[in-house]
FISE-67869 format. One record per residue (C-alpha): residue in one letter; x, y, z negated. Coordinates in steps of 0.1 Angstrom, whole numbers. Each point is the difference from the previous one (the first is absolute). Layout:
REC res     X     Y     Z
REC   A     X     Y     Z
...
END
This chain:
REC res     X     Y     Z
REC   M -1736 -1725  2658
REC   D   -12    -3   -35
REC   M   -12   -34    -9
REC   N   -12     7   -31
REC   M   -24    26    18
REC   M   -10   -30    25
REC   K    -8   -19   -30
REC   T   -20    22   -15
REC   N   -20     8    32
REC   T    -3   -35     3
REC   S   -14    -6   -36
REC   R   -26    29     3
REC   H    -8   -12    37
REC   R   -11   -37   -18
REC   W   -19    20   -26
REC   L   -19    20    26
REC   T    -5   -33    23
REC   C   -19   -16   -30
REC   A   -20    29    -6
REC   A   -10     1    36
REC   L   -12   -35    -2
REC   L   -21     7   -30
REC   A   -12    30    13
REC   T   -11   -16    33
REC   T   -17   -29   -17
REC   L   -17    24   -23
REC   A   -14    20    31
REC   L   -20   -33    10
REC   P   -23    -4   -29
REC   V   -18   -35     2
REC   A   -31     8   -11
REC   A   -15   -34    11
REC   Q   -35    -3   -20
REC   P   -30   -25     5
REC   A   -26    14    23
REC   P   -28   -16    16
REC   A    16    -5    33
REC   A    38     0     4
REC   A    23    15   -24
REC   Q    15    38    14
REC   A    34     4     7
REC   P    27    18   -21
REC   A    -7    36     3
REC   S    30     9    16
REC   A     4   -31    20
REC   A   -33    13    15
REC   S    16    33     7
REC   A    30   -17    13
REC   A   -21   -22    24
REC   G     3     2    39
REC   A   -35    -9     6
REC   E   -34    12    -9
REC   S    -9   -26   -22
REC   A    23    -5   -31
REC   P    18   -34    -8
REC   T   -17   -16   -28
REC   V    13   -17   -31
REC   R   -21   -24   -21
REC   P    -9     4   -38
REC   E    18   -30   -12
REC   I    35    13    14
REC   G    -8    34     0
REC   N    -5     5   -37
REC   L    30   -19    -6
REC   L    21    23    22
REC   V   -17    30   -16
REC   E    14   -12   -35
REC   A    32    -8    14
REC   Q     4    34    14
REC   R   -11    15   -33
REC   L    27   -18   -22
REC   L    27     8    25
REC   A   -11    35    -3
REC   D     3    -6   -38
REC   D    35   -18     7
REC   K   -14   -30   -12
REC   G    19   -21    21
REC   K    -3   -36   -15
REC   E   -38     5    -3
REC   A    -5    13    37
REC   A    21   -28    11
REC   D   -27   -25   -16
REC   K   -30    17    17
REC   L    20    -1    33
REC   A     3   -36    -6
REC   A   -37    -5    -4
REC   A    -6    19    30
REC   E    27   -22    19
REC   A   -21   -31    -9
REC   V   -30    13    15
REC   T    -9   -21    30
REC   N    -6    10    37
REC   K    14    38    -3
REC   T    -9    22    29
REC   P    32    17    16
REC   Y   -11    33   -17
REC   E     0   -16   -34
REC   L    35   -15     7
REC   H    10    33    12
REC   I   -11    17   -33
REC   L    14   -30   -23
REC   A    37     4    19
REC   L    -2    38    -6
REC   L    -4    -4   -37
REC   K    22   -29    -2
REC   G    26    21    19
REC   A    -4    28   -26
REC   L     5   -24   -30
REC   A    30   -17    16
REC   A    16    32     6
REC   L    -5    13   -38
REC   V    18   -30   -10
REC   D    27     3    23
REC   D    -8   -30    24
REC   V     9    14    29
REC   E    -1   -27    23
REC   L   -36   -10   -10
REC   A   -11    39     1
REC   V    15     4    38
REC   Q   -19   -32     8
REC   Q   -35    12   -15
REC   Y     5    32    16
REC   E     6   -12    33
REC   V   -32   -19    -1
REC   A   -18    33   -15
REC   S    15    20    28
REC   Q   -22   -15    24
REC   G   -37    -1    11
REC   P   -25    19    24
REC   W   -14    17   -30
REC   L    29    23    -8
REC   K     5    33    12
REC   Q    29    13    14
REC   P    15    20   -33
REC   D    -9   -31   -22
REC   R    19   -23    23
REC   A    30    22     3
REC   T     1     3   -38
REC   R     2   -38    -5
REC   L    29    -1    25
REC   K    17    28   -18
REC   V    -3   -22   -33
REC   I    14   -32    18
REC   A    31    24    11
REC   S     5    13   -33
REC   L    -3   -38   -15
REC   Y    27   -12    27
REC   Y    22    30   -11
REC   N     0    -6   -37
REC   A     5   -37     9
REC   K    32    10    17
REC   N   -13   -14    32
REC   Y    12    29    23
REC   P   -10   -17    34
REC   K   -34    -8   -13
REC   A    -3    38   -12
REC   I    10    12    32
REC   E   -27   -22    16
REC   W   -26    11   -18
REC   I     7    35     2
REC   A    -3    -2    36
REC   R   -32   -15    -3
REC   Y   -11    28   -25
REC   H    10    24    26
REC   Q   -18   -17    28
REC   A   -32    -1   -23
REC   G     3    39     1
REC   G    14     1   -34
REC   D    20    36    -5
REC   D    14    -2   -38
REC   P    31    21     4
REC   T    13   -23   -30
REC   L     3   -30    20
REC   Q    23    16    25
REC   V    25     3   -28
REC   V    -5   -33   -11
REC   L     0   -13    37
REC   A    36    17     2
REC   Q    10   -16   -34
REC   S    -8   -34    15
REC   Y    21     6    31
REC   Y    25    12   -22
REC   L     0   -29   -28
REC   N    -2   -23    33
REC   A    32    14    12
REC   D   -12    13    28
REC   Y    16    34    -6
REC   A    -4    14    35
REC   T   -37    -5     3
REC   A    -1    13   -38
REC   A    20    32     9
REC   R   -23     8    30
REC   L   -29    -2   -21
REC   L    12    18   -27
REC   D    18    27    21
REC   A   -34     8    18
REC   E   -18     1   -31
REC   V    25    24   -17
REC   K     1    24    30
REC   Q   -42    -4     2
REC   T    -3    11   -35
REC   V    24    29     3
REC   A   -18    10    30
REC   A   -30     2   -20
REC   G    16    26   -28
REC   K    -4   -29   -24
REC   T    29   -16   -21
REC   P    12   -37     9
REC   A     2   -23   -27
REC   E    34    -4   -15
REC   I     2   -39     2
REC   Q    -9     6    38
REC   I    30    20     4
REC   K    21   -21   -21
REC   L    -9   -31    21
REC   L     4    17    32
REC   A    39    12   -11
REC   D     4   -36   -10
REC   T   -11   -13    30
REC   K    23    25    20
REC   L    29   -12   -18
REC   R    -6   -37     5
REC   L    -2     7    36
REC   K    32    16    -3
REC   D   -17    34    13
REC   Q    22    26   -19
REC   A   -16    29    18
REC   G   -34   -15   -11
REC   Y     9    -6   -36
REC   T    14    33    -5
REC   S   -34    17    17
REC   A   -20   -19   -25
REC   V    22     7   -30
REC   E    -5    36    10
REC   T   -36    -2     3
REC   L     1   -17   -32
REC   V    17    30   -19
REC   Q   -21    24    15
REC   Y   -34   -15   -13
REC   Y    16   -15   -33
REC   P    32    18   -10
REC   S    11   -17   -28
REC   Q    35    -4   -14
REC   A     2   -37    11
REC   N   -14     7    37
REC   W    23    29     3
REC   R    31   -24   -10
REC   A   -13   -21    27
REC   L     4    28    27
REC   M    32    13   -14
REC   A    16   -35     2
REC   R   -10    -1    37
REC   L    21    34     4
REC   W    28   -15   -17
REC   A    -1   -31    21
REC   K    -1    20    31
REC   P    29    -9    24
REC   Q    26    29     5
REC   L   -13    22   -28
REC   A    22    30     4
REC   S    24    -1   -32
REC   R    -2    38    -2
REC   L   -39    -3    -4
REC   Q     4   -22   -30
REC   L     0    24   -26
REC   D   -30    16    15
REC   V   -18   -37    -2
REC   F     9    -1   -35
REC   R   -16    33    -4
REC   L   -30    -9    14
REC   Q    -4   -36   -17
REC   L     6    22   -35
REC   A   -31    22     8
REC   S   -21   -30    16
REC   A     7   -34   -18
REC   G    28    10   -23
REC   L    32   -18   -10
REC   S    -8   -32   -13
REC   D    35   -11   -16
REC   E    34     6   -10
REC   S    12    -6    35
REC   D   -20    26    16
REC   Y    12    25   -24
REC   I    33    -5     7
REC   E     1    -4    35
REC   M   -20    33     1
REC   A    23    18   -22
REC   S    29   -14    20
REC   F   -12    15    33
REC   A    -9    32   -18
REC   L    36     4   -12
REC   Q    15    -7    34
REC   E   -22    24    17
REC   G    13    27   -23
REC   S   -34     1   -21
REC   A    18    -7   -35
REC   I   -27    17   -19
REC   E   -30   -15    16
REC   A    18   -36    -6
REC   S     6    10   -38
REC   K   -37    10    -4
REC   L   -10   -32    16
REC   L    20   -23   -24
REC   E   -14    20   -30
REC   Q   -38    -8    11
REC   G    14   -37     5
REC   Y    12     0   -38
REC   A   -32    18   -12
REC   A   -21   -26    17
REC   G    22   -26   -15
REC   V     7   -18    34
REC   L    36    14    -7
REC   V    16   -11   -35
REC   A    30    16   -14
REC   G    27   -24   -11
REC   G   -20   -28    13
REC   K    20    -7    29
REC   P    36    15    -2
REC   G     9    -7    37
REC   E   -14    17    29
REC   L   -27    20   -19
REC   Q    25    17   -24
REC   R    25     7    29
REC   I   -26    17    21
REC   T   -15    19   -28
REC   D    33    14   -13
REC   K     8    11    35
REC   V   -32    15     8
REC   N    -1    20   -33
REC   K    36    11     8
REC   A    -9    11    35
REC   A   -32    16   -12
REC   A    15    20   -29
REC   E    27    16    26
REC   D   -29     6    25
REC   R   -21    18   -27
REC   N    28    22   -12
REC   T     6    14    36
REC   L   -36     1    13
REC   E    -5    36    -1
REC   K    35    10    14
REC   D    -6   -27    29
REC   V   -34    16     2
REC   A    14    32     9
REC   R    29    -9    22
REC   A   -25   -22    20
REC   R   -22    32     5
REC   T    30    17    19
REC   L     5   -32    25
REC   P   -18     4    32
REC   D    -9   -36     0
REC   G   -29   -13   -23
REC   F    11   -33    -9
REC   A    17     6   -34
REC   L   -24    26   -11
REC   F   -28   -28     5
REC   N    20   -24   -21
REC   Y     5    25   -27
REC   G   -37    11     1
REC   Y   -10   -39    -3
REC   S    20    -3   -31
REC   T   -14    30   -14
REC   F   -35   -15     5
REC   V    11   -35   -17
REC   L    12    21   -28
REC   G   -35    14    -7
REC   Q     3    32    15
REC   T   -26   -11    30
REC   E   -12    30    13
REC   R    34    17     4
REC   G    13   -32    15
REC   V   -27    -5    26
REC   T     6    37     8
REC   L    36    -7     5
REC   M    -6   -29    22
REC   E   -24    20    20
REC   Q    26    28     4
REC   A    25   -25    10
REC   L   -20   -14    29
REC   A   -10    33    13
REC   K    38     9     5
REC   G     5   -35    19
REC   F    20   -31    -2
REC   S    28   -16    21
REC   R   -10   -35   -11
REC   N   -28   -19   -17
REC   T   -28    23     4
REC   E   -26   -30     1
REC   L    13   -11   -36
REC   A    -2    33   -16
REC   R   -33     5     9
REC   L    -8   -36    -9
REC   R    17    11   -36
REC   L   -24    30    -1
REC   V   -31   -19     4
REC   A     9   -21   -30
REC   A     5    35   -18
REC   Y   -34    13    15
REC   A   -17   -35    -9
REC   K    14     0   -39
REC   L   -16    38    -3
REC   G   -33   -10    16
REC   Q     5    21    28
REC   R   -14   -22    28
REC   D    -9    23    28
REC   K    35    12     0
REC   A    15   -37    -1
REC   N   -26   -10    27
REC   E    12    29    23
REC   L    38   -13    -2
REC   L   -15   -34     5
REC   K   -17    11    33
REC   A    36    17    12
REC   L    15   -35    -6
REC   A   -27   -23    16
REC   G     8   -21    28
REC   K    42     3    -8
REC   S    19   -33    -2
REC   D    32    11    -3
REC   P    11   -11   -27
REC   V   -13   -36     3
REC   G   -27     0   -26
REC   L    -8    37     0
REC   D   -34    -4    17
REC   D   -10   -26   -28
REC   C     9    25   -28
REC   V   -20    26    15
REC   R   -31   -20     4
REC   Y     2   -13   -33
REC   W     7    34   -17
REC   Q   -36     8    21
REC   L   -16   -28   -18
REC   L    11     7   -36
REC   L    -9    36     6
REC   R   -36   -11     6
REC   R    -1   -17   -33
REC   P   -24    18   -25
END
C-alpha cells in the first residue's frame, strides 16, 4: 500500500484528535460564579449530568478553570498551564472538580503533544456518574485516537472496543480500528474488517475510501491470498482508476501463472490503453511481440510513439533498441507497400483471418473507420482459429474510437471464457477500463 498516504492520513487524524479535545472541552464551559449558596456547575456539565441535580464547582477553583479554558481557546498554553497549576493547588477537590480539571489538563497535554499525560487525564475524564452516554463515548474516542497517534495499537484497539460498547458509531473509527490491527501485524483481522467495511460501503451505493481498499489489498498480499489481492486491486481500479493503480493491476495479470503466450500482445494492448508503457523494455518487448505476430505496422507505430515520448532515445543505446527499430521499420515499409493488394486478395478468401489482420493494420495507419469495417467484415466471414483474440483486438480498436457500446457487446460474448489462460482477466479489465469517464 501507499505508506505516504498512511502517514498523511495519520497526521490529519492527529490534528483532528487535538481539535476534538479542544472542542470537547469548550463544550463544557466552567462558568463558576460566586453565589449566595453553592456555586453552579458548568453549563454543559450540567447538561451532561446523569441525575436531576447538577454537580457543582466551588468558585475558588471554578474561576481558575474558566480562565484556563479561555486561554486554551486562545492557544496560550503556558498561561493556561499556570491557571491549571493554581487550580491543582486548591485543597479538598471534589470528584467533579477533579473531573473538569483532568479534562482541561488532557486538552493541554494533547495540544503540546504529551500523549502519555493526555491519555492519563482523559481516562479520568471519561468516568463519572454525571456523564451522559454520548459524552462518555466522545471521551473514549479521544483516548483511542491518542493511543493510535502514539502508535500503541493494542491500546487503540482496546479503547475503540470500549467506544463501541459505549454506543459510539463514528464510521471513521472503523477505519482506525482496521489500521490498528494492520499496524499491529494482525493482518487476518484487519482484512476481515476492511473487507466487510468496503462491501458495506459499496452495497450502500457509496465510494469506499482509497486507503481502505489499498490496506485491504496489502493485507491480502501479506496473507498470501492472491485471489483476494487481485479482487481488491480490481476494486481499487474501479473507483480510483489512476495510472499507478492500473499498473498494479496489470502487474497482477503479467504475473498470472501460465499466462498464454499467444495472449501477451493483447495484454500489452490493454496495458497501453490503461496504464501506458513505462520504460524502454516495455516498448521493445511489445514491438517484438507485434513483429512476431505479423503486425509490423503496429510495431512501427508503437516505436514512433516511444521515440516521440522520449522514452526511446535514438542513438542512445546502439544495441537491442537499434536492431529492433531497424528490423521493424524494414518489415513495416514492406507491409505498407503491399497492403492494398493484400486487402484485395484477402477479400477473396473464405477464411476471414487474413482480412482481419490487414484491417487492423489499416486501422493502425490512421484509416480507423475503414480498418474497423474490414475487421467487422472479416469476423462475419468467420475464422478457423483465434476468433476470441480477434474479438479482443477489435475491442481495443472500438475503445480507441470511443465506441464503448460496440466494445462492450463483444466483451459480453467473451465473458466467462478462460481459454487461452488470461482471457477472462483481459475481458474483465477491458470492462473496467470502459467504465472510466
